[in-house]
C-alpha positions as CSV (number, residue, x, y, z in Angstrom):
1,M,-43.5,-45.3,-19.9
2,S,-43.3,-43.6,-23.1
3,L,-40.7,-44.5,-26.3
4,G,-40.1,-40.7,-27.0
5,A,-37.9,-39.5,-29.9
6,T,-34.4,-40.4,-30.7
7,Y,-32.7,-37.4,-31.2
8,T,-28.4,-38.8,-32.2
9,F,-25.3,-36.3,-31.6
10,D,-23.3,-34.3,-34.0
11,P,-19.5,-34.1,-33.3
12,A,-19.3,-31.6,-35.3
13,E,-21.8,-29.1,-33.7
14,S,-21.2,-30.1,-29.8
15,W,-18.3,-29.8,-27.9
16,L,-17.3,-32.5,-25.2
17,V,-13.9,-31.7,-23.6
18,V,-12.2,-32.9,-20.5
19,K,-9.7,-30.5,-18.4
20,L,-7.0,-31.4,-16.3
21,T,-5.1,-29.5,-14.2
22,R,-1.7,-29.5,-13.6
23,A,-0.1,-30.1,-10.2
24,G,3.3,-30.5,-8.3
25,L,6.2,-29.1,-6.8
26,A,7.8,-27.7,-10.4
27,S,4.3,-27.3,-11.7
28,A,5.0,-24.1,-13.1
29,L,6.6,-25.8,-15.4
30,A,4.3,-27.9,-16.9
31,H,0.6,-27.2,-18.4
32,D,-3.6,-27.6,-18.0
33,H,-4.7,-29.7,-20.5
34,V,-7.7,-29.8,-22.5
35,V,-8.9,-32.9,-24.4
36,R,-11.2,-32.9,-26.5
37,A,-13.4,-35.8,-27.9
38,A,-13.4,-34.7,-31.6
39,V,-15.3,-38.2,-32.9
40,F,-18.1,-39.9,-30.7
41,S,-21.2,-41.5,-31.3
42,G,-24.4,-41.9,-29.5
43,S,-27.9,-40.7,-28.9
44,M,-30.8,-39.5,-26.5
45,V,-34.5,-41.2,-26.4
46,Y,-36.5,-37.9,-25.4
47,D,-40.6,-37.2,-25.1
48,P,-41.3,-33.5,-23.4
49,Q,-43.9,-35.2,-22.0
50,D,-42.2,-38.1,-20.1
51,A,-38.9,-36.6,-19.9
52,A,-38.3,-39.0,-16.4
53,A,-38.2,-41.9,-19.4
54,C,-35.1,-40.2,-20.9
55,R,-31.9,-42.7,-22.0
56,V,-28.7,-41.4,-23.4
57,R,-25.8,-43.3,-24.3
58,I,-22.3,-42.0,-25.6
59,T,-19.1,-43.9,-27.2
60,I,-15.9,-42.0,-27.8
61,P,-13.0,-43.9,-29.6
62,V,-10.0,-43.1,-27.0
63,E,-7.8,-42.9,-30.5
64,D,-9.1,-39.8,-31.7
65,L,-9.3,-37.5,-28.7
66,V,-7.4,-34.3,-29.2
67,V,-4.9,-32.8,-27.2
68,D,-4.9,-28.8,-26.6
69,A,-6.2,-27.2,-29.8
70,A,-5.8,-23.9,-29.7
71,A,-9.7,-23.5,-29.9
72,D,-10.1,-25.7,-26.9
73,R,-7.5,-24.2,-24.7
74,E,-9.4,-20.7,-25.8
75,R,-12.7,-21.7,-25.0
76,L,-11.8,-22.8,-21.7
77,G,-9.6,-20.1,-20.8
78,T,-6.7,-21.9,-20.9
79,T,-5.0,-20.4,-23.4
80,E,-1.2,-21.1,-22.5
81,G,-0.3,-24.2,-24.2
82,P,2.3,-26.7,-25.7
83,N,4.3,-26.6,-28.5
84,E,2.9,-29.1,-31.2
85,D,6.0,-31.3,-29.9
86,D,4.7,-31.2,-26.4
87,R,1.0,-31.9,-27.7
88,Q,1.9,-35.3,-29.7
89,K,3.9,-36.5,-25.9
90,T,1.4,-35.8,-23.9
91,R,-0.9,-37.6,-26.5
92,K,1.4,-40.6,-26.4
93,N,1.4,-40.2,-22.6
94,M,-2.4,-39.8,-22.1
95,L,-3.0,-43.1,-24.5
96,A,-0.4,-45.5,-22.5
97,R,-1.0,-48.6,-20.7
98,D,-0.9,-46.5,-17.4
99,Q,-3.0,-44.4,-18.7
100,L,-6.4,-44.6,-20.7
101,W,-4.9,-47.7,-22.2
102,A,-5.9,-47.2,-25.5
103,D,-4.6,-50.6,-26.9
104,K,-6.8,-52.8,-24.5
105,H,-10.0,-50.2,-23.7
106,P,-10.3,-48.3,-26.9
107,A,-13.6,-46.5,-26.1
108,I,-15.1,-44.6,-23.4
109,T,-18.4,-44.8,-23.0
110,Y,-21.7,-43.4,-21.1
111,Q,-25.0,-45.3,-20.6
112,S,-27.6,-43.5,-18.5
113,T,-29.7,-45.2,-15.3
114,R,-32.2,-42.6,-14.7
115,C,-33.1,-38.9,-15.6
116,E,-35.2,-36.6,-13.1
117,P,-36.4,-33.2,-15.0
118,S,-36.9,-29.6,-13.8
119,G,-37.7,-27.4,-16.1
120,D,-35.7,-26.5,-18.2
121,R,-32.8,-28.6,-16.5
122,M,-31.8,-32.5,-16.4
123,R,-30.1,-34.4,-13.3
124,T,-29.0,-37.4,-15.4
125,T,-27.2,-40.8,-13.4
126,G,-25.5,-43.2,-15.7
127,D,-22.5,-45.3,-15.5
128,L,-19.2,-43.6,-16.7
129,I,-16.9,-46.5,-18.2
130,I,-13.2,-45.4,-18.9
131,R,-10.2,-47.9,-18.7
132,G,-12.9,-50.4,-18.1
133,V,-14.0,-49.3,-15.1
134,S,-17.4,-48.4,-14.6
135,R,-19.2,-45.4,-12.3
136,E,-21.7,-44.1,-11.6
137,I,-22.0,-40.2,-12.1
138,T,-24.8,-37.9,-11.9
139,T,-25.2,-34.3,-13.2
140,T,-27.4,-31.4,-13.8
141,L,-27.7,-30.7,-17.8
142,Q,-29.0,-27.4,-18.8
143,I,-31.4,-28.6,-21.7
144,S,-33.5,-26.9,-24.9
145,L,-35.6,-28.3,-27.5
146,E,-36.4,-26.5,-31.0
147,G,-37.9,-27.9,-33.4
148,N,-35.9,-31.3,-34.4
149,R,-32.8,-29.9,-32.6
150,F,-32.5,-31.1,-28.7
151,A,-29.3,-29.2,-27.2
152,A,-27.5,-30.3,-23.2
153,S,-24.8,-28.5,-21.5
154,G,-22.9,-29.1,-18.5
155,Q,-20.1,-30.3,-16.5
156,F,-19.2,-32.8,-14.2
157,T,-15.6,-34.0,-12.3
158,V,-14.6,-37.1,-11.9
159,N,-10.9,-38.1,-10.4
160,H,-8.7,-40.8,-12.3
161,T,-8.0,-42.7,-9.5
162,D,-11.9,-43.8,-9.6
163,F,-11.2,-45.7,-12.2
164,G,-8.7,-47.4,-11.5
165,F,-5.2,-45.1,-12.1
166,R,-3.1,-42.4,-11.3
167,P,-2.8,-39.0,-13.0
168,Y,0.2,-38.6,-15.0
169,S,3.7,-37.7,-12.8
170,A,7.1,-36.5,-14.6
171,A,10.4,-35.7,-12.8
172,F,9.8,-38.1,-9.9
173,G,6.4,-36.1,-9.1
174,T,7.6,-33.2,-9.0
175,I,5.2,-32.7,-12.7
176,R,2.1,-34.2,-12.3
177,N,-1.7,-33.9,-13.4
178,A,-4.2,-32.8,-10.4
179,D,-6.2,-35.9,-9.9
180,P,-10.1,-34.3,-10.6
181,L,-10.8,-34.3,-14.4
182,E,-13.0,-31.6,-15.4
183,F,-16.0,-32.6,-18.1
184,H,-17.3,-30.0,-20.0
185,L,-20.5,-30.6,-22.2
186,H,-22.3,-29.1,-24.5
187,L,-24.1,-31.7,-27.0
188,I,-26.7,-30.9,-29.7
189,A,-28.5,-33.7,-31.5
190,T,-31.1,-33.8,-34.4
191,R,-34.5,-35.9,-34.6
192,Q,-33.9,-38.9,-36.7
């Protein structure tokens, strides 16, 4: 097994977001939401000669999540969004005890357990921990390595209920988020 080189993720050049879609009888009164990890840390150990030995870790501080920034919404084609007051209410609800419970669970983490390379793609399996609950997820990433720069892009979907909590709801459930959490990522890392 190769040791590989360590690449550190750059949040300023990366894009890691979760899209939440609206549901319920009165969903027309609500908005889909886009939540971005503006701050995160992590690295990938990677050797192109032994790509199956890759290791990835990411830590996202929950308090630093950004809700419904216009540029993030536009990038996902979710342009019509809430006003600033509603954004702040959404953020407060997201961090509350019945949602991410930021006071008790200050970080979302991911640690890979297996990598399966295939050309310019990498099937990666690992443990995603949200709200203290760990679930194994598998996703296929488009990868590229140019000089000292590593890039990985992909998406995957998990459910709120996979991690022990229900989607946010209001007005007796007539306005609510759907169960799926749709992760979109484009990670850029630089060799140390």
